[in-house]
C-alpha positions in Angstrom: 157.0 -31.3 49.9 158.7 -33.6 47.5 161.7 -32.1 45.6 161.1 -31.3 41.9 163.4 -32.1 39.0 165.5 -29.3 37.3 163.0 -26.9 35.7 165.2 -25.9 32.8 165.6 -29.4 31.5 161.8 -30.0 31.9 161.2 -26.9 29.7 163.8 -28.1 27.2 162.0 -31.4 26.9 158.7 -29.6 26.4 160.2 -27.5 23.7 161.6 -30.2 21.4 159.2 -33.1 22.3 155.9 -33.5 20.3 152.9 -32.8 22.5 151.5 -36.4 22.0 154.7 -37.9 23.4 155.6 -35.3 26.0 153.1 -36.2 28.7 154.0 -39.9 28.7 157.8 -39.2 28.7 157.5 -36.7 31.5 155.5 -39.1 33.6 158.2 -41.8 33.2 161.0 -39.3 34.0 159.2 -38.0 37.1 158.7 -41.5 38.4 162.3 -42.4 37.8 163.4 -39.1 39.5 161.4 -39.9 42.7 162.9 -43.4 42.8 166.4 -41.9 42.4 165.9 -39.5 45.2 165.1 -42.3 47.6 168.0 -44.4 46.5 170.9 -42.0 45.7 169.8 -38.6 47.0 168.7 -35.4 45.3 172.0 -34.3 43.9 172.6 -37.5 41.9 168.9 -37.7 41.1 169.2 -34.3 39.4 172.2 -35.4 37.4 170.4 -38.6 36.2 167.3 -36.6 35.3 169.4 -34.2 33.1 171.0 -37.1 31.4 167.7 -38.9 30.8 166.3 -35.7 29.2 169.3 -35.3 26.9 169.0 -39.0 25.8 165.5 -38.1 24.4 167.0 -35.3 22.3 167.5 -37.6 19.2 166.5 -37.5 15.5 163.5 -39.9 15.9 161.8 -37.4 18.2 163.1 -34.2 16.6 161.9 -35.0 13.1 158.4 -35.7 14.5 158.4 -32.1 15.8 160.0 -30.4 12.9 157.0 -28.2 12.1 156.9 -26.9 15.7 160.6 -26.1 15.9 160.3 -23.7 12.9 159.8 -20.3 14.6 158.6 -18.2 11.8 157.0 -18.8 8.4 157.0 -16.3 5.6 153.7 -14.9 6.5 154.8 -14.1 10.0 157.9 -12.4 8.8 155.9 -10.3 6.4 153.5 -9.4 9.2 156.3 -8.4 11.5 157.8 -6.2 8.8 154.6 -4.4 8.1 153.9 -3.9 11.8 157.4 -2.7 12.4 157.3 -0.1 9.6 153.8 1.0 10.7 155.0 1.6 14.3 158.2 3.3 13.2 156.2 5.7 11.1 153.6 6.3 13.8 156.3 7.3 16.3 158.4 9.2 13.8 159.9 11.6 16.3 161.2 8.9 18.7 162.2 6.7 15.8 164.2 9.5 14.3 165.9 10.4 17.6 166.6 6.7 18.3 168.2 6.3 14.9 170.2 9.6 15.1 171.5 8.9 18.6 172.7 5.3 17.8 174.0 6.2 14.3 176.1 9.1 15.8 177.4 6.7 18.5 178.3 4.1 15.8 179.9 6.8 13.6 182.1 8.3 16.4 183.2 4.8 17.5 183.9 3.9 13.9 186.1 6.9 13.4 188.0 6.3 16.6 188.3 2.6 15.7 189.9 3.6 12.4 192.2 6.0 14.2 193.4 3.4 16.7 193.8 0.7 14.0 195.9 3.2 12.0 198.1 3.9 15.0 198.5 0.1 15.6 199.2 -0.6 12.0 202.4 1.6 11.8 205.3 -0.3 10.3 203.4 -3.6 10.4 203.8 -3.9 6.6 207.6 -4.4 6.9 208.4 -8.0 6.0 211.3 -8.2 8.5 209.8 -5.8 11.1 210.4 -8.2 14.0 214.1 -8.4 13.2 214.7 -4.7 12.7 215.9 -2.6 15.7 216.6 1.0 16.2 219.9 1.7 18.1 219.6 4.3 20.8 221.7 6.3 23.1 221.2 6.0 26.8 223.6 8.4 28.5 224.1 10.3 31.7 223.0 14.0 31.1 224.7 16.4 33.5 222.9 19.4 32.0 219.5 17.6 32.2 220.3 16.5 35.8 220.7 20.2 36.8 218.0 21.8 34.7 215.2 19.3 34.7 216.2 16.5 37.2 216.4 13.9 34.4 219.6 11.9 34.9 219.7 10.2 31.6 219.2 11.3 28.0 217.4 8.7 25.9 217.8 9.5 22.2 217.4 8.0 18.8 220.6 9.8 17.6 223.9 7.9 17.8 227.4 8.4 16.4 228.1 8.1 12.7 230.7 5.2 13.1 228.2 3.0 15.1 226.6 1.3 12.1 229.8 0.2 10.2 231.3 -1.0 13.6 228.2 -3.1 14.5 228.1 -4.7 11.1 231.8 -5.5 11.2 232.1 -6.7 14.8 228.7 -7.9 16.0 227.9 -11.4 14.6 224.1 -11.1 15.2 223.9 -8.2 12.8 223.0 -9.1 9.2 222.4 -5.6 7.7 222.8 -2.1 9.1 222.0 1.3 7.9 222.0 4.9 8.9 219.0 7.0 8.1 219.6 10.8 8.3 216.8 13.1 7.2 218.8 16.2 6.3 216.2 18.8 5.4 215.8 20.5 2.1 218.2 20.7 -0.8 217.9 22.3 -4.2 217.0 19.8 -6.9 217.7 20.9 -10.5 216.8 19.0 -13.7 216.7 21.0 -16.9 214.8 24.3 -16.2 213.0 22.9 -13.2 214.4 24.0 -9.8 212.7 23.2 -6.5 213.5 22.5 -2.9 213.2 18.8 -2.0 213.5 16.8 1.2 216.9 14.8 1.2 217.7 11.8 3.3 221.2 10.3 3.7 221.3 6.5 4.1 223.4 3.4 3.3 223.0 0.6 0.7 221.7 -1.8 3.4 218.6 0.4 3.7 217.2 -1.4 0.6 217.9 -4.8 2.2 216.4 -4.0 5.6 213.2 -2.3 4.6 210.7 -3.9 2.3 209.7 -0.8 0.4 209.1 -1.9 -3.2 211.7 -0.8 -5.7 209.7 0.2 -8.8 212.7 0.7 -11.1 216.4 -0.3 -10.7 218.3 -3.3 -9.2 218.1 -3.5 -5.4 221.4 -5.4 -5.3 223.4 -2.7 -7.2 222.1 0.5 -5.6 224.6 2.9 -4.0 227.7 1.2 -5.4 228.8 4.7 -6.2 228.8 7.8 -4.1 226.9 10.0 -6.6 223.7 8.0 -6.9 220.2 9.0 -6.0 217.0 7.0 -5.6 213.8 8.9 -6.0 210.1 8.4 -5.5 207.3 8.5 -8.1 206.2 12.0 -7.0 209.7 13.2 -7.9 209.5 11.4 -11.2 206.2 13.0 -12.1 207.4 16.4 -11.0 210.6 16.5 -13.0 210.6 13.9 -15.7 207.2 14.2 -17.3 206.4 10.5 -17.3 209.8 9.4 -18.8 211.9 6.8 -17.0 214.5 8.6 -14.9 217.0 5.8 -14.7 220.4 6.8 -15.9 219.6 10.5 -16.0 221.8 13.1 -14.3 220.3 15.6 -11.9 222.0 18.3 -9.7 221.6 18.6 -6.0 222.7 21.5 -3.9 223.3 20.6 -0.3 224.5 23.5 1.9 225.5 25.3 -1.3 227.6 22.4 -2.6 226.3 21.6 -6.1 227.0 18.0 -7.2 225.7 15.8 -10.1 223.9 12.6 -9.2 222.7 9.7 -11.4 219.3 8.3 -10.8 219.7 4.5 -10.3 216.3 3.6 -8.7 212.7 4.6 -8.2 211.3 3.4 -4.8 207.6 3.5 -3.8 206.4 6.3 -1.6 206.5 5.5 2.1 202.9 4.6 3.2 201.1 7.0 5.5 201.6 4.5 8.4 205.3 4.3 8.0 207.6 5.7 10.8 210.2 6.7 8.2 209.5 8.8 5.2 211.6 10.0 2.3 211.6 11.8 -1.1 215.3 11.5 -2.2 217.7 8.9 -0.9 221.5 9.5 -1.4 224.5 7.7 0.1 225.6 8.7 3.6 229.0 9.7 2.4 227.5 12.9 0.8 226.4 14.2 4.1 228.0 17.5 5.1 231.0 17.1 7.4 230.9 13.3 6.9 234.6 12.9 6.5 235.3 14.9 9.7 232.8 12.9 11.7 233.0 9.3 10.4 235.4 8.2 13.1 234.2 10.5 15.9 232.5 8.8 18.9 231.4 12.0 20.7 229.0 13.4 18.1 225.4 12.1 18.4 223.4 13.0 15.3 222.5 9.9 13.3 219.4 7.7 13.5 220.6 4.1 12.9 218.9 0.7 12.3 220.1 -2.9 12.2 218.5 -6.1 11.1 219.5 -9.2 13.0 219.8 -12.8 11.7 216.8 -15.0 12.3 216.7 -16.5 15.8 219.6 -14.2 16.9 220.6 -14.4 20.5 219.3 -11.1 22.0 221.2 -11.5 25.3 224.5 -11.9 23.4 223.6 -9.0 21.1 223.1 -6.7 24.1 226.4 -8.0 25.6 228.2 -7.1 22.3 226.7 -3.6 22.4 228.3 -3.2 25.8 231.6 -4.4 24.4 231.5 -1.8 21.6 230.9 0.9 24.2 233.9 -0.2 26.3 236.1 -0.6 23.2 235.5 2.7 21.5 234.2 5.0 24.3 235.5 3.5 27.6 238.6 5.7 27.8 236.7 9.0 27.2 233.9 7.9 29.6 236.4 7.3 32.4 238.1 10.6 31.8 234.7 12.3 32.0 234.0 10.4 35.3 237.3 11.7 36.8 236.9 15.3 35.5 233.3 15.6 36.8 233.9 13.6 40.0 231.0 11.2 39.1 230.6 8.2 41.4 231.9 4.8 40.2 228.5 3.1 40.4 226.9 5.7 38.1 226.3 4.2 34.6 227.5 6.8 32.1 226.5 5.3 28.8 225.1 2.3 27.0 223.5 1.4 23.7 219.9 0.4 23.9 217.5 -0.7 21.1 213.8 -0.8 20.3 212.0 -3.1 17.8 211.1 -1.2 14.7 207.4 -2.1 14.9 207.3 -0.6 18.4 208.9 2.8 17.8 205.7 4.6 16.7 204.1 4.1 20.1 207.3 4.5 22.1 207.3 7.9 23.9 210.6 7.3 25.8 212.6 8.2 22.8 211.6 11.3 20.7 211.0 10.4 17.0 209.5 12.5 14.2 206.4 10.3 13.8 206.0 8.8 17.3 202.7 9.0 19.0 201.6 8.8 22.6 199.6 5.6 23.1 197.8 7.4 26.0 195.8 9.4 23.4 194.6 6.1 21.8 193.5 4.8 25.2 191.7 8.0 26.1 190.0 8.2 22.7 189.1 4.5 22.8 187.6 5.0 26.3 185.6 8.0 25.2 184.3 6.1 22.1 183.2 3.1 24.2 181.5 5.3 26.7 179.7 7.3 24.0 178.6 4.0 22.5 177.4 2.9 25.9 175.5 6.1 26.3 173.9 5.7 22.9 172.8 2.2 23.8 171.3 3.5 27.1 169.5 6.2 25.3 168.2 3.7 22.8 166.7 1.6 25.6 165.3 4.6 27.4 163.5 5.8 24.3 162.2 2.3 23.6 160.7 2.2 27.1 159.2 5.7 26.6 157.3 4.5 23.6 156.5 1.0 24.7 153.9 2.0 27.3 151.6 3.3 24.6 151.4 -0.1 23.0 149.8 -1.9 26.0 146.4 -2.0 24.4 147.8 -3.5 21.2 149.5 -6.2 23.3 146.3 -6.9 25.2 144.3 -7.3 22.0 147.0 -9.5 20.4 147.1 -11.8 23.5 143.3 -11.9 23.6 143.1 -13.3 20.1 145.7 -15.9 20.7 149.2 -14.4 20.3 151.9 -16.3 22.2 154.4 -14.6 24.4 157.4 -15.7 22.3 155.7 -14.2 19.2 155.3 -10.8 21.0 159.0 -11.1 22.1 160.0 -11.8 18.5 157.9 -8.8 17.2 159.3 -6.3 19.5 162.9 -7.5 19.1 162.5 -7.5 15.3 161.3 -3.9 15.4 164.2 -2.9 17.6 166.8 -4.7 15.4 165.3 -3.2 12.3 165.7 0.4 13.7 169.2 -0.5 14.9 170.2 -1.8 11.4 168.9 1.4 9.9 171.0 3.3 12.4 174.0 1.2 11.5 173.7 2.0 7.8 173.3 5.7 8.6 176.3 5.5 10.9 178.5 3.9 8.3 177.3 6.6 5.9 178.3 9.3 8.4 181.8 7.7 8.7 182.2 7.9 4.9 181.1 11.5 4.9 183.1 12.7 7.8 186.3 10.7 7.3 188.0 13.4 5.2 187.3 16.0 7.9 188.4 13.6 10.6 191.7 13.1 8.7 192.2 16.8 8.7 191.6 16.9 12.5 194.1 14.1 13.1 196.5 14.7 10.2 195.9 11.1 9.2 195.5 9.6 5.8 193.0 6.9 6.7 191.3 5.3 3.7 188.1 3.3 4.3 188.5 0.2 2.2 189.7 -3.4 2.1 190.1 -5.3 5.4 189.4 -2.1 7.5 186.0 -1.7 5.9 185.1 -5.4 6.4 186.2 -5.3 10.1 184.4 -2.1 10.7 181.2 -3.4 9.1 181.4 -6.7 11.1 182.1 -4.9 14.4 179.2 -2.4 13.7 176.9 -5.3 12.8 177.6 -7.2 16.0 177.2 -4.1 18.1 174.0 -3.2 16.3 172.4 -6.6 16.7 173.4 -6.7 20.4 172.0 -3.2 21.0 168.8 -4.0 19.1 168.2 -7.2 21.0 168.9 -5.7 24.4 166.9 -2.5 23.7 164.0 -4.5 22.3 164.2 -7.3 24.9 163.4 -5.3 28.0 160.3 -3.6 26.7 159.3 -6.9 25.0 159.5 -8.8 28.3 157.7 -6.0 30.1 154.8 -5.8 27.6 154.5 -9.5 26.8 153.9 -10.2 30.5 150.8 -8.0 30.5 147.5 -9.8 31.1 144.8 -9.0 28.5 142.1 -8.7 31.1 144.0 -5.9 32.9 144.4 -3.9 29.8 141.0 -4.4 28.2 139.2 -3.6 31.5 141.3 -0.4 31.9 143.0 -1.7 35.1 146.5 -1.4 33.8 148.7 1.5 34.6 151.2 2.9 32.1 153.7 3.9 34.7 157.2 2.8 33.8 159.9 2.4 36.5 162.8 4.2 34.9 164.7 4.8 38.1 167.6 2.6 36.9 168.3 5.1 34.1 169.0 8.0 36.5 172.5 6.9 37.6 173.3 6.2 33.9 172.2 9.7 32.9 174.3 11.1 35.7 177.2 9.1 34.4 176.8 10.2 30.8 176.2 13.9 31.8 179.3 13.7 34.0 181.4 12.7 31.0 179.8 15.5 29.0 180.6 17.9 31.8 184.3 16.8 31.9 184.6 17.2 28.2 182.9 20.7 28.3 185.3 21.8 31.0 188.3 20.3 29.4 187.5 21.8 26.0 187.1 25.3 27.6 190.5 25.0 29.4 192.2 23.8 26.2 190.7 26.6 24.3 191.9 29.1 26.9 195.4 27.6 26.9 195.7 27.7 23.1 194.4 31.3 23.1 197.0 32.1 25.8 199.8 30.6 23.8 198.8 32.4 20.6 198.3 35.8 22.2 200.9 35.8 25.0 203.5 38.5 24.8 206.6 36.4 23.7 209.0 39.3 24.2 209.3 40.0 20.5 207.0 41.0 17.6 206.3 38.1 15.3 203.6 39.6 13.1 204.4 40.9 9.6 207.8 39.1 9.6 208.7 36.8 6.7 211.3 34.1 7.2 213.4 33.2 4.1 216.0 30.4 4.1 219.2 31.3 2.2 219.5 27.7 1.1 223.3 27.7 1.0 223.9 26.2 4.5 226.3 27.6 7.1 228.9 29.2 4.9 229.9 32.8 3.9 227.5 32.7 0.9 224.6 33.1 3.3 226.0 36.3 4.7 226.6 37.6 1.2 223.0 36.8 0.1 221.6 38.6 3.1 223.7 41.7 2.6 222.7 41.9 -1.1 219.0 41.2 -0.3 219.1 44.1 2.3 220.7 46.5 -0.2 218.1 45.6 -2.9 215.2 46.3 -0.5 216.6 49.5 1.0 214.4 51.8 -1.1 211.2 49.8 -0.9 208.6 51.6 1.3 206.8 48.4 2.1 209.9 46.9 3.6 210.7 48.1 7.1 213.8 46.1 8.0 215.9 43.1 6.9 218.0 40.9 9.2 219.8 37.6 9.3 220.2 34.8 11.9 221.8 31.4 12.1 218.6 29.8 13.3 215.0 31.1 13.0 212.3 30.5 15.6 211.0 26.9 15.6 213.6 26.0 12.9 216.2 24.7 15.4 218.6 25.9 18.0 222.2 25.5 19.2 223.2 25.0 22.8 226.8 25.1 24.1 228.3 24.0 27.4 231.1 25.8 29.2 232.7 26.2 32.6 232.3 29.3 34.7 234.3 29.5 37.9 234.8 25.7 37.8 231.1 25.0 37.4 229.4 23.4 34.4 227.1 25.8 32.6 225.0 25.8 29.4 223.5 28.4 27.2 221.6 28.7 23.9 223.6 30.5 21.2 222.2 32.5 18.3 224.3 34.1 15.5 222.6 37.4 14.4 223.4 40.7 12.7 222.9 44.2 14.2 219.4 44.5 12.7 218.1 41.5 14.6 217.1 43.1 17.9 215.4 46.2 16.4 213.6 44.1 13.7 212.0 41.9 16.4 211.6 44.9 18.8 213.3 43.0 21.6 213.7 45.2 24.6 217.3 46.1 25.7 217.3 46.5 29.5 221.0 47.5 29.9 223.7 48.5 27.5 223.3 48.7 23.8 222.9 46.8 20.5 225.7 45.6 18.2 227.3 48.4 16.2 229.0 47.4 13.0 231.1 50.6 13.2 232.8 49.3 16.4 235.3 46.6 15.6 235.4 45.2 19.1 231.6 44.3 18.8 232.5 41.3 16.6 233.9 39.7 19.7 231.1 40.9 22.1 227.9 39.3 23.4 224.4 40.4 24.2 222.9 38.1 27.0 219.4 37.7 28.4 218.2 38.1 31.9 218.2 34.4 32.6 221.9 34.1 31.9 222.6 37.1 34.2 220.7 35.3 37.0 222.3 32.0 36.3 225.8 33.4 36.6 224.9 35.6 39.5 226.1 38.8 37.9 225.3 42.1 39.6 226.8 44.4 37.0 226.7 42.3 33.7 228.2 45.1 31.6 231.4 44.8 33.6 231.6 41.1 33.0 233.2 38.9 30.4 232.2 35.4 29.3 234.8 32.9 28.1 232.2 30.5 26.7 234.5 29.0 24.1 237.3 28.7 26.7 239.8 29.7 24.1 241.1 32.9 25.7 242.0 34.4 29.0 239.7 37.4 28.9 236.7 35.9 27.1 234.0 38.0 25.4 232.8 41.4 26.6 229.1 41.8 27.5 227.7 45.0 25.8 224.0 44.5 26.4 221.3 42.7 28.4 217.9 42.0 26.7 214.7 41.2 28.4 213.8 37.5 28.5 211.9 36.5 25.4 210.6 33.1 24.3 213.1 31.8 21.7 211.8 28.3 22.5 208.1 27.1 22.6 206.0 27.8 25.7 206.4 24.1 26.6 209.9 25.1 27.7 211.2 27.7 30.1 213.4 30.7 29.2 216.9 29.5 29.6 220.3 31.3 29.5 221.0 32.6 26.0 223.3 35.0 24.3 223.6 36.6 20.8 226.8 37.0 18.8 227.7 38.5 15.4 231.0 36.6 15.2 230.5 34.1 12.4 233.7 32.3 13.2 232.3 31.5 16.7 228.6 30.8 16.1 228.5 30.1 12.4 227.2 31.9 9.3 223.8 33.4 8.9 221.3 31.0 7.3 217.9 32.7 7.5 216.6 36.1 6.4 214.0 38.0 8.4 212.1 40.6 6.6 209.6 42.9 8.4 206.8 44.2 6.2 204.8 47.4 6.7 201.3 46.6 8.1 198.7 46.2 5.4 201.3 45.7 2.6 201.8 41.9 2.7 200.5 41.2 -0.9 202.5 43.9 -2.6 205.6 43.2 -0.5 205.6 39.5 -1.3 205.7 40.3 -5.0 208.7 42.6 -4.4 210.5 40.0 -2.4 210.0 37.3 -5.1 211.3 39.7 -7.7 214.4 40.8 -5.8 215.1 37.1 -4.9 215.3 36.2 -8.6 217.9 39.0 -9.1 220.0 38.0 -6.0 219.7 34.2 -6.3 218.3 33.1 -9.6 219.5 29.5 -9.2 217.6 29.0 -6.0 213.8 28.7 -5.4 212.1 31.4 -3.3 210.7 29.7 -0.2 209.3 31.5 2.8 207.2 31.2 5.9 205.6 33.8 8.2 207.2 34.0 11.7 203.9 34.0 13.6 202.8 30.9 11.7 206.1 29.2 12.5 205.5 29.9 16.2 201.9 28.7 16.1 203.0 25.5 14.3 205.0 24.5 17.5 201.6 23.7 19.1 200.1 21.9 16.1 199.8 18.6 18.0 198.0 20.3 20.9 195.6 21.9 18.5 194.8 18.6 16.8 194.1 17.1 20.2 191.9 20.0 21.1 190.0 19.5 17.8 189.4 15.9 18.6 188.3 16.7 22.1 185.9 19.3 20.7 184.5 16.7 18.4 184.1 14.2 21.2 182.5 16.9 23.4 179.9 17.7 20.7 179.0 14.0 20.2 178.8 13.4 24.0 176.6 16.4 24.5 174.3 15.5 21.7 173.9 11.9 22.8 173.5 12.9 26.4 170.8 15.3 25.5 169.0 12.5 23.7 169.3 10.5 26.9 167.7 13.3 28.9 165.0 13.6 26.3 164.2 10.0 26.7 164.2 10.2 30.5 162.0 13.3 30.4 159.6 11.4 28.2 159.3 8.5 30.7 158.9 11.1 33.5 156.0 12.8 31.6 154.3 9.4 31.0 154.6 8.4 34.7 153.1 11.7 35.9 150.4 12.2 33.3 147.5 11.8 35.8 149.3 13.8 38.5 149.7 16.7 36.0 145.9 16.5 35.3 145.0 16.6 39.0 147.4 19.5 39.6 145.9 21.5 36.7 142.4 20.9 38.0 143.5 22.1 41.4 144.7 25.4 39.8 148.3 24.8 39.0 149.7 27.1 36.3 151.8 26.0 33.3 155.0 27.3 34.8 154.3 25.3 38.0 154.1 22.1 35.9 157.2 23.1 34.0 159.2 23.5 37.2 157.7 20.3 38.6 158.8 18.2 35.7 162.3 19.8 35.2 163.4 20.0 38.8 164.8 16.5 38.9 166.8 17.0 35.8 168.4 20.2 37.1 169.5 18.1 40.2 170.9 15.4 38.0 172.9 18.0 36.0 174.2 19.6 39.2 175.2 16.2 40.7 177.0 15.5 37.4 179.0 18.8 37.5 179.9 18.2 41.2 181.4 14.8 40.2 183.0 16.2 37.0 184.7 19.2 38.6 187.5 17.4 40.6 187.9 14.9 37.8 188.3 17.5 35.1 190.6 19.6 37.3 192.9 16.7 37.8 193.0 15.8 34.1 193.6 19.4 33.0 196.3 19.9 35.6 198.1 16.9 34.1 197.8 18.3 30.6 198.8 21.8 31.5 201.9 20.4 33.3 203.4 19.9 29.9 203.6 23.6 29.4 206.1 25.8 31.2 203.7 28.7 30.9 200.0 27.8 31.3 196.8 29.4 32.3 195.4 29.1 35.7 192.3 26.9 36.1 189.9 29.4 37.6 186.5 28.9 39.1 184.9 30.9 36.3 185.6 28.1 33.9 183.7 25.7 36.0 180.9 28.2 36.5 180.6 28.8 32.8 180.7 25.1 32.0 178.0 24.4 34.6 175.7 27.1 33.3 176.2 25.9 29.7 175.4 22.3 30.8 172.4 23.3 32.8 171.1 25.4 29.9 171.5 22.5 27.5 169.8 20.1 29.9 166.9 22.5 30.4 166.4 23.1 26.7 166.5 19.3 26.1 163.8 18.4 28.6 161.6 21.4 28.0 159.7 19.8 25.1 158.1 17.1 27.3 157.4 19.5 30.1 155.7 22.1 27.9 153.8 19.4 26.0 152.6 17.7 29.2 151.6 21.0 30.8 149.4 21.9 27.9 147.4 18.7 27.8 143.7 19.1 28.6 143.1 17.7 32.2 140.1 15.8 30.9 142.4 13.7 28.8 145.1 13.2 31.5 142.6 12.1 34.2 141.5 9.2 31.9 145.1 8.2 31.5 145.4 5.5 34.2 
């Protein structure tokens, strides 16, 4: 048999060459091809044949065939459109399900796309972002090494003198600034008094960061210590639309009232900024600044530098090491000797992170950092859901395509070409896909505000994001439409008219390839169902676990005077004012309220380094929170020696190995020979979040040792919240008329510690709902194909006496097996993933078999309900109709 030339190039020639020339040209090409085989061999003959075909692809031939190259004329497009809408309407149920499934997939993917884009966009608006770096501490942590096994502490907080030193001594540094969010201070202008967030920084802040200065002169800001730069929201709140420049306001920081002149108005930090602010004032106003400005052992200040263009990064890093050796070397060596640390152990160095990378950097804790793992997981789920939506779309297209075989046979019998049928089916599929895309974009618009609430984002759909989202959706839609319409089109367009018109054609569709995909999609749904249940149980466990104290009905009120004697005076006066109020059960004070911060001190005990958390309280603290005293007693203000005594928790007793703690003394300040007497031991309670364990802790009423009280705790009688809050506000005005009344509820403060986990749980719940819905649509499509394939079998079985329930079981049995296989695969996968997630909590629920059983029953029930429509419908068809089916 003589070899044939390349078929693809032959077909290509037949496509572009006019019929009256094609036969002659092909004859010449074939003749030349046979000669080339004899002379140069088949490989080179094939190459020459391809080249000869390409040579004929020229304008002289193309223009003679211009009418044939035109695929569609207006009439054909009009016909395709009419037929498409007619078929969509005729198969309304499947068309609706197709559109809903794909639109939901597009909507979910669109929302996740916007979320990931928002995460990636953080700080990218900064003009000099690639030259800005955050300076970080990387130091050996002896406490961490003993408690958690982490040898090094990696922190964004460095010493106050670092920034002026780097600017003065490191030639690569062009600008440098400290950025210290302080918390709230009292802002007063005229008769308006409110708490506002205050941030201490340096004048270089305005040179480093490209936030727009709306009023004022960027070069002249912070030339004086008593200047303040504010945001438009502050202007609107206090100045009633007037320009604030030059006006004097009063700020109270830790009870120290000072006048400040407004010298600038800076734009609000965008939602995708890693640093935020409301009021900016010079760093020199920071409490205890003068005492700390030259101290190299106090780490409490976030710091940023901007390097010169093309700065030598290796030299910059070397200069950081020089700074460490120059200003900290002596103390580090003394520490090495005192603690007997090996010479090869690196004790401390400065590191840095590019500013545009800090949002997605989880090595260093930052107020607005984000774990990129969440974006990867959500992106993977979104892509998978879109894939499932596409699979469902194809499955349902196959389900409906078999019913059109007679239409195809008639069309081909009257002269329709295969390419026209391909175009018709592809056009219909793309039309439905485009409708789905429009609906999906509409769903994104509708649900974006709710999605923002779930994720605490401020995503706005507009501008470049909207254009990119629309283009991505359009590409996906056209691709899905083409693929989903292409397979049925190829399948149906290959039908011979004689087979159909003589009734010899079977409508059976081989949908076996969809079963693994359905298992895959249902496995994902099962993983999400199990994960959501475990997350729900963990969050319920956290919010209902006995924390060792009673947090309900407790109001937390900051004194707003800082750590000074004024706080104790306000608490005492507030307690006296509420003594005769029946709705108020108790009033107490503390240095640090739950979730508002903590203080941890290190000390030596019998030559060993120890650490403990320290809380300053008053005698009402333990009874107000109903903390259980296991040994000893509470503080008694009538006993003078109690001012120098401590109450410790069980963990501290275990840590120090005490057998009779009431006979012990603890010299935690190492300022006396005897130390502090232990008068009580309380049962361990969760003063930190459940992500952490319960560590050694003690309580003290000595303000000189642990600081002054800064928060008021008020326990309200059950059922009296509304009336009691009015009383508290009224009494506050009498006690502190110059300070706004702010408060939170203790149980809400505790719950807010887990806000990020709740947000993640909400997103997982949303993804679970979408995955289940789309997976059900996939099962619905597969059940439809199965019913089509077994129509005649069902008729025969009914004729032979099969009951409806027998047919129901027959058709649903395989789907139950698919669901069971999915859960068998999903169980170890979800167990592993949830174990990883729960490992972040010191106290977590156990993953019991009941969770998997409940999830499996729920999944099987959903699957059964989904496929029952086709089973019941097929079982109720008259056998006389089904026996004619094939």
